Each structure stands twice: as structure tokens, then as C-alpha cells.
N, C-alpha and C positions, 0 to 999 in steps of 0.2 A: 505493499499501500504505499504509493509515493506520498511525501508530506510536503509541503509548501517550504522553502527554505526560510521564507521569514517568519511563519507559525513555529519552524523547528529553532531558531535562532530564540523566539520569544520563550519557548518551551524550555530549551537550554538555560537561558538568564533565570527561569524561576526554579529549576532545579537546583543550579550552583545555589541560589539564595538560600533555598531549604537545607543542603548539603552541611553536615554537623563539621564544626570547626576543626576539628582533628583530621579531616579528609581534605581540606582544602588545598595542602602543599601538595598531597598527591594527585588532586585534579590540575593543579597549575604545572607540575611535572608532565601528566599526561598531553595537556595542551602545549607544553613547549616542544616534546616531542612529535606533535603533528604537525608544528608550524617548521621545526628541523626536517620532516618529511618533504614539506611543501618545498622549501628551499633547496635541498639536494635534487628533486624532480626539476626544478627551473636550471639550477646548476648543470645538471645533465643536459637537458635541452638546449643549453646555450652553448655548452662545450662540444654536442653533436654538432650545431651549427658551424662553431668555428672550425671545426674539423673539415666540413663541408666546403668550407671557403678557403682551406688552408691557411687559416689563422693561428693554427696552433703548429707550425713548423717549426723545429730546434731552433733554426737560426734566429726565427722572428722572435719567439718568447726569449732567448738569451737578450738579443737585443732590447725587448721592451724593459725587461729586468734591467739592464743597464742602465737606459734612459731613467728608468724610475729612482733609481739608486743615487744618479747624479743630480736630478731634480730635488731628493729628498736624503741628504746624506746622514748617516747615523751619528748621533752624537754621545759618543764614549768618553 
């Protein structure tokens, strides 16, 4: 049974509001894991696109790193 995303969002908010305090840190950790998974999926897609356009060639990567380091020197 499909649920409207707006309705589901409201339902999740209500469920979080009723969650006992001792479980809030666990809920937060689970949400962070979901966010991490989304970021990894986006990163994978971006890396795949970069490979298709030959943007991840070793020489190009080394040059980009060298340019970044020159523009942002480490302070030791």
C-alpha cells in the first residue's frame, strides 16, 4: 500500500515525537546511516560519470591534487 511522502513525513515526525528519550540517540544514528548511504550513492554516480568522461585519469587526478595543494598550502 503506497503512502504519500508528505503523509509519511508527518507520520515519521509524530513517531519521533512519541519515541522515549532513551531511543533518540539510536534513531539519530539510524538517520545518519541513511544520509551516509545517500551520499555514497551520489558519490558513486558522480564517480561513474567522471570515469565516462575520462576525468579520473591518473594524470588528471595528480594534476588536480597538485593544483589544490599549491592553492591551499598546509600550515605545519
